[in-house]
N, C-alpha and C positions, 0 to 999 in steps of 0.2 A: 393434490400430490401427496403421496405417502411420505411420511417423515422417516427418513433413514439417513445415516451418515453418507452413504453413497449418493443419495439425491442431493444433499447439500453440496457435496463436492462437485457434482455434475453442474449445478447452477453456477458455481464459481468458475469451473473449467470452461463452460459455454461462454462466459463473459470475455475470455481471452480472444476468441475467434469471431464472436458475433456481438453486435451492439445489444446489450441487455441491461436490465436495471442494475446488475451487479458488476458492470464494466467499470463504474466509478464507485470507489469505496472511500469512506472518511477514515483517515488515519489519525490516531491520537498518540502523542508522545508526551513526555514530561519535560517542560521547559526549564531553562537555566534557573529561573526563580522558583521552581517547584510547581508552577501552575500547569494545568493541562493545555496542550497545544493541539489544535485540530485543523486538518486541511484535507482536500480531496486528492486522491491518487488514482491513476488508471492502472487496472490490473493488466500486466503484460505477460504473466506466466502463472500457471497453476499446476502443481504436481501432487495429486491426492496421495500417491504412494509415499511421498516424503512429507506430507502435510504442509506443503509450501505454497505461499503466494508471493509473486514477484512483481515489483514495480520499479520504475526508473526515476531518477531525479538528478539535479545538479549537485555535484560533490560539495559545492560551496554553500548549500542550503542549510538553514537552521535545523531541519529535521535530521540531517546527517550528524551534526554535532550532538543533538539530543539523543539520538540512538547510540552514539559513541559513549555518552555518559551513563545511559540507562537503556538497555536493549528492550525492556518491556514495552510493548505497544498494544493498542487495540484497534480494530478495524470494524466498521459497521456499514452495512448496505441495506437499502430498502427497495423492495419491489412494490410500488404503490398499487399497481394493477392487481397483483395477487394478494395484497395486504400482508406481505411477508417481510420480516426483518431477520438478517443474519448478523450476529455479533461474534467477532473472532478475537482471541487473546493469544499472544505468543511473544517470541523473541525475534528481534530483527537484527540483521547483519548485512554489512556492505560486502558484496561479492568482489573479491580482489582478483579472481581468475580472468586473465586477459582474453582467453578464448571464449569464455561465456559472455563477457562484455561485448566482444566483437560480434558474436552471433545475435545477441539481442539488438545491438546497434543496427545491424544489417536488416533487421525486420521492421524497423521504425520508418514511418513516413517522413518526407521532407519537412512537413509542417511541425513535426516533433523535433527533428534533428536541429532545426534552426534555433530552437530554444537554448541549445548548448553553445551557441555562438555569441551569446550576450557577454559583453566585456566585464560586467559587474555581477556580483553574487545576487541571487534572488532577494528582493526586499530592500535593495540599496536605494536610498532616496536620490532622485535625479531632478534636474531642472527641466524646463520646457524643451531644451535642446538635447536632452538625454545625457548630459554631463553629470557625473556623480557630485553630490553635494557634501559628501564626506570623504575622508582619505581612504582609498582602497589600495591594499597591498599590490605592488607591481606584478607579483607572480600571477594574479588574477587577470591582468591585462595581457600577459604574454603567453598564457597557456592556450592550447588548441582545444576546439570543441570536444573531441573525444576524451581528452584529459579531464574535462569537467563532468563527464558522464559517469553516473553511478548506477549500478544495479543493486537493488536491495531485496533480500529475501526474508520473509517472515515465516518462521516455523511455528505453525499453529499448535498450541497445547490444548486448547479447549474452544468450543464455540457454542453459541445458542441459536436456536431456531424459534422464532416467535411468529405464530400464525394468528394474525388479527382478524382473518376472515371466518375462522371457526367460531361457533357459538356453543359454549363459551370459548374465549381465546385459548390457544394451546401453546405451550412452551416446553422445549426440550433442551437439555444440556448434553453435549457430546464432549467427553474428556478422553484425551489420548492416554491409552493404557498399554504399555509395551508396543507391540506391532499393530494393535487394534484400537477400538474405541469403545468406551462405556457410555451407554445412553441412560439418561435419567430424566423422567418427566418432572417438570417444575410447575408451581402455580404461576399463572401469568401475572 
């Protein structure tokens, strides 16, 4: 595959509609204690014209608080079959637009929607019956699933393409520059 910014965005856009290696990306945020926090997200939207990647999460999750404190995030995806890695860097924001949230919600499968019906925030310790082992604020127990639903958009400022199949390995940096992208070859 030829290395161009358009091809990189095509791989990410394809992940929205088809199961591909880039359907699941690893999201890194900065934790409360300053340590890196890493978890998997599912790509739910990609808009190359806006350099935007979208995912959904529970509004009560730690990643939402982390993004609120420091919007800088990194994303990484690997296609092992192609020996290709994409690393993205940008600013994340929770989308407050109700219409956008409703549109994304309507496209999700039942198996995903049920996740927002959980009475406690993600990561809450529970006993074998599912009862919280810590005090959980009442508003978490009383809110509706849609109220717990967050759409997060990452505006990508730069990303790297690392081709591990090439001999020697090849690496490129794409940096957003005005309305376009600047491409720089890097040593792998």
